[in-house]
Phi, psi and omega in degrees: 000128175278122177263122188225164167227161180231137179233122177201134182284353178257112181304325181294325178295321177293326178295323178297314179298318180299317180296316180291321184298329180296339182267354180257106191293334182266008182245131176232108176270111189275332181214150175237134183230141173260356181227123183295328180291330176287332180282335186303311179300325179295315180297323182286334188252339185243149176290122180232122179276323191218141180236121169269117192228120175288145182271311183275099178224156178291159177073301181216136181287161178299323179294316178296319178298315181295321178298332184282347183280123182292324179229074188288148173282181171299151182224139168242114180279140177236133183196159175267002186239123186278347187290350182265005186299312183298315181297322180294322181285338172294338177268013179063037177297143176295319181196174184223107182262120181268119181289145353278132181255154182272169175297320180298318180292322177297316180296321179300318178296317180295321178297319178298318180294318180295318179296320180293319179297320178296319178296317180296318180293322179293320179295321181296332182267000180280135178301157180302132181256147176267340179208160177220160173259136173233151179273127178230108186066235180262006183246160168250126186246132175277130176241142179273114184296332180293339182260354183283122181277306179198168178236135183236135175279126179227093182065236180272005184239159171247134180255115178270115189255127176242174182294333185240001181192171168222152183234131178264137178220138180279089182220169172263161177300322182293322178297318178294316180302321180288333179285328187271145181289129185293335180277354181248325181241154181220136176276126183246353187196160178297343182248000186222135166238132184236155175280123185299325185290342181264359178282123179243353178199149176204155170224200183288343185244334187222154169241139179251128171240109191064230178261012181265120178266122180248135184287147173258122177291147183304321184285351182255353186303310183297317180294321179297314181298322180291318185282332180282332182301000000 
């Protein structure tokens, strides 16, 4: 069962989500909020798998609010404005629902979220791997995780960086994050995941791997400091 909440400053928009959610048997929306600041304590204290989040809201946009969450749940952005689509997917959004959306389109988004949650849970129960296969061009390449320095998002590709080479793979940041062991790798920025054992210096803004300085995103600073300690 997907446990979700919905945030939208328009009550009618929440009513549409509520009506559609009743028809999705694997989805349970536990709370509805018209104010993102009222939703924050709930997200911090309760287990939430999925967030339906409007982008255009007073005080703080949905994107700004989502960026502020240190350990955000999956998110499906809802909005009447299409210009935010690219930015939302840079945040690894499950989907982007353009208002007014149909029940079929809503169900498609929910199915994507359920499939992703199942993949994440399966990955979490998988024993530690020493290597993985990634697709690069028309080939699948085995990479040794012990030699991987960091992974960088570059447009539609992920760059797996080693001391002597790099390999490009058409993947999302979230897919890479799910493949890598959380106790070995750490996400420090929306564009970077690094191997903890290769970090030799850090401050409030950067992590150094060899002579390469990688930026720490503001929303990751607290998590980085806790995990590196």
